[in-house]
N, C-alpha and C positions, 0 to 999 in steps of 0.2 A: 546555519547554511541556508541558502535561498532555495525554497521549495520549487519555484518555477524553473530555476536553473538546473536543479537536480532532475526534474521531470524531463527537461530537454536533453540532458546527458543520458538519462535512462532510455529515452526514445532512440538515441543513436546506438546504445548498447543492444537494444532489442532488434533494431534493423541489422546491425552487424552480425548478430547471432542467428539471423533468419527466423526469428520468433514472432515477427509482427502478426498480430491478429490471432495468435495461438493461446494467449492468456495463461502462460505457464505459472505465474505466481498465484493468481486467483485459483487456478486449478489445484496447485499444490496446497493452498490453504484448505480447500474443500476436501481434498483426499488425504490430508494429514501429513504430507511430505514436507510442508513448510508450516512452522508453528510460531505462535506469538511467544515472545519472551519479554520479561519485565524490562523497563527502561534501563539502559546502561548508565553508570554514573558519569561517564564523560560525554554523554549525549552525542556520540558520533553518529552522523546520519549516513546510513548505508545506501549504496547504489542498488539498482535493480539486480545487477550481476552478483553483488555481494549477498543480497537476500537469497537469491537462487542457490548460490554456492554453499552458504552457511546453513540454509534451510530454516532460518529464523530471523526475526527482527522485532523491534518494539513498535509501538503504534505509528510513529511517523515514518519509520522504515517501510513497514508493510503498506501503509496508505499510499506513499509516494510510488512504490513499486506497482501496486494494483492500479492506481490512476494511470500510470504509464502503460501498463498492459491494455487497459480499456481504450486509451487514446490511440494506441497502435492498431486497435481493431476498429477505429472509426467512431468510437463512442465518446461523447463529450463528458469529460470527467476532470475533477480537480480536488486536491486535498483541502480540507476545511478543518480548522481548529476551533474548538469550543470549550468553555469552562464547564466541565461535567458536574463539578461541585466546587465550592470555594477553595481556590488554590490548586485544583487538580484539572489540568488541561488534557484534552484527548483530541486525536485527529482521525477523521473519517473521510471517505470519498463521496463527494457530491456528484451525482450522475444525471444526465439528461438523455432522453431518447429511449429509455427502457421502460415500457409500460408497467406501472405499479411500483417502480423502484426509484426513490429519490436519493437514498444514501446506502452505501455499503460500508460496514465496519469490519475491515480486514482483521483487526485484533480479535474480535469475537469469532470470526470465521476460523482463526488460528488457535482458538482454545482459551482466550482470556474470558474470565468470568464477568459477572455484572460489576459495574463500577459501584463501589461502596461509598 
């Protein structure tokens, strides 16, 4: 699935829900109401609304939802994939405009341990 297209779709969902600027997914990760779950075998990419409703997502689901949260609040953000170790890819949020913060790892915020 196209990450940029999913972010655009998520932004429409956030607007329709009246949640723009409220950061509900990031807040949910930090207060424990939204959790990291291991990658699903089908690699279905969840929307912002699905992450909120299910209360969980894997790294790309959480990252796209958090990037969308931040963008809706006027913060420059985008999902970025990197190879954490040979053959293991991980996705985080790259942000601009928050002093001292370059990246947010929604999976770790949601309870994922260190990448082994």
